[in-house]
N, C-alpha and C positions, 0 to 999 in steps of 0.2 A: 505390430503397430504400437508405437509409444504413445501413451495417453497420460494426462495429468488431470486429476479431479480436484477441483477447488470449491470451497464453500465461502460465500460472502455473507458477513454479518452486518446488516443494516439495522441500526438500533438507535433508540433514544439513549442519552447518557445522563446520569445524575451529576449535577454540577459540583465539581471539586470534592466528590465523595467516593474515594477509592473503594472502600469496603462494599458499598452498595453496587458499584459498577462491576467489581470482580465477581460478586455473588451472582448478579444478573447474567453476566457473560458466561460464567461457568455453567449455569443451568442451560443456557442456549447451546453452548458448544457440546456439552455432554449429551444433549438431546437431539443432536443431528442424526437423522435417520439415514441409513445406508452408508456405504463406504465413502470416505473422503481422505485426501492426502494433505491438503493445505487449507488452513482456515485463516481468513483475512479479516482483520478488525480495523475500525476507523483510526484516524489520527488521535493521539492522546486519549486512548480509549478508557483509561482509568480515571480521568479527571474532567474531560472536555477541554476545549482549546483555551487554556488559562495562561494569563500573563503573571501568574504568581508562583514562579518556580522556587523562590526562597522558602516558601511554606510547603510546597507540594513535591519538590524534587526528592529523589532517592538515588542510592547508588546501585551498581549492577548486582549487588547482593541484597537489594531491598525487596519489599513485600510483593510488588507487581512482577518483578523478574522471577522471584521464587514461585509465584502463582503461575506464570507462564510455563515454567519447567514442570510443575506438578500437573497442569491440565494437558500439556502436550504429551507427557508420559502416559497419563491415564487414558487419553483418547487415542493415543498412538498416531498423532498427526504432527505436522509442522504448523506452528502458530506464528503469525506475523502481525504487528501493529506498532504504533509509536507510543512512547512513554516519556515523561519528563525525567531526565537523568542529570545528576550532578557528578562531575568528574574533575579532579584537580582544580577545584574552585570555580569551575565554569558550568553553566547549564546548557543542556542540549535537548532538542526535540529529536529523540532517537528512535528509529525503527529497529526493532529487535526481531530477528529471524531465529526462532527457537525450535530446535529439533527434538524429537521425542527422547533422545538419549541424553538430553541436557546440554549439548553443545549449541553454541549460538554464533550468529554473525550480527553486525550492527551497521547501520547507516545513519549518519547525522544529517539532518535536513540542511541542504545547501542554501536554498533561497528562503530567507526569513521574511515573513509578511510584515513589512514596515508599516503598512497602512493601519495595522492593529498594534504596533509597537513590539512585534516579535524580535526585531533586530536589536532592540534595547535590552532585552532580557535573555536572549539565547545566543550562543556562539554558533557560527556557521560551520558546517562540515566541509571537507575538501576532497572527499574520496567517495566514488560510487561503490555500491555493493551489488554484484551480480552473483547470485547464488545458483547452485547446481542441485538438481534432483532428478533422478531417473533419466538422465540424458537431456533434460530441459535446462536452459539457462534463463534465469529470472532476474530482471533489473528492478530493484525496489526503490521507490521514491515516495515523497511526501507532499501532498496538497499543492502548495504554491509553486513547487518545482514544475508543475504541469505547464505553467506559462512560459517556460524557458526551454525551447526545443533542442538547443545545442547540448544541454545537459543529458538529454535522453537519446541523442543521435547515435546510431550504430557506428562503431569504430571498425577499423581494419577491414574495409570493404573488400579488398582483394582476397582475403582469407575467408570471406563469407560473413554473414550477420553474426554479431557476437552474442545476441540473446534472442529468446523466442517469446517471452512473455514480459510485458512491462506493467508494473503494478503501482498504482497511486492510492495510498491510504489518506483520507482527507476529513476535514471539517469545512466543507465548501458551502457558503451561504446560499439560500434560495434566490436572493436578488441577482446572483451571477450564475444561475443555473444554465443559461444558454451558452456561456463561455465554457463551463464545465463539459457539457456534452460535445460542443464543437471541437475543443482542444483534445479531448480523449480520442475522438474519431481521427483527427489529424495525426496524432502520434502513432496510431495504428497503421494508417496508410503510408506515412512517410518512412516508417521504420520496418514495414512489412512484418508485423508481429501481432500476436494477440495482445490486447490491453484489458486490464481489469481496474476499474475505479471503484473504491469502497468509500462511501460517504455515510454520514449519520443523518438522523431525522430529529425533529423536536426543536425546542428553544433552549439556549444556554443561559448562563447567569448574567450575561450582558444584554439579553433581550434579542439576540440574533437568532433568526429562524433558519432551519435547515430542512430541505425537502428531499433528502436522499438522492435519488437519481443514480444509485449504484449501477454499474454498467459492465458488460463484457462485450468486447468488439473483436471481430476477426481481422486478419491481415488485409482484407480488401475494404475494410471500413464498415462492414455490415454489423448491425447490432444483434447479438445473440441473446442478450438479456438486459433489461432495464427496469428499474422499479422506482417510481416516484411516490412521495408522500408518506407511505406507511413503513413500519418495521417489516423486515423480511429476512429470511434465512434461506439462501438459494445455493444449490449445488449444481455444478456443470462440469462435464468432462471435455477437455480440450484434446484434439488429436494432432499429433506432430506430422502425421502423413499429409493432412490437409494443408498445414503450414508449408511443408516442403514442396508440395505441389504448386502452391501459389508462387513461391520463390523461384521455382524452376520454370514455370510458365511465363512469369513476368520478372525477369532477373534485373529489376531496376537497381537493386543494391550494388550491382557491379559498377554502376556509373556514378556512385557517390563520391564526394570529395574526401580526401584524406586530411585529417587535421588532428591537432593535439590541444587538449584543454590544460592551461597552465594553472 
């Protein structure tokens, strides 16, 4: 039976203080008890959800990416979360999928949160990242992407579902917590996959409050884990056999529409 063990880091973040955040997160990650294979961090985990990329952005050889390489290697895990990156004169809210051998994949946030001015500061991505590990396919997305189901929809229905786990790393405010929980559940049901939502807690430098609500949901929409309010470090093992059983018993994916995203 194929399994995947993931660890969710729900934490407060020090506003626009990379050194403090990286030190805090390293202590948490290295302190994870028991085996884990994938550690998931919130959106913009080294700074908080900041609209100051000109001051905070770094390149793919910068301190946060180097830190991810070092921690992933030391803990022997895959590490994933989003970082403010500058590339070719543009700024990106970029999710980095860091392997313990130092190789990485990237996903640039497609849907920028215009309500907070993110569309004015960051360039939109145009390509999804579906990573592979141990026979699992993992679709990696960021926060506001959650509101746009087409971007997460399983493609190639005739060939079977294209991914098994859908991940959202986020800074999702407490005021819209109901939407967070409802949309995560909907994405799991409609895509017949596991869903993991990773959110922060605490208050940011703009006075916005976050209540966590980090969640793991099974392909039938049942909640396997949810934590509101406080910091938490949670590890769970997902079982491919259970996912395959749901898809075989309820083969709704076969009836899905074929489409192309331009």
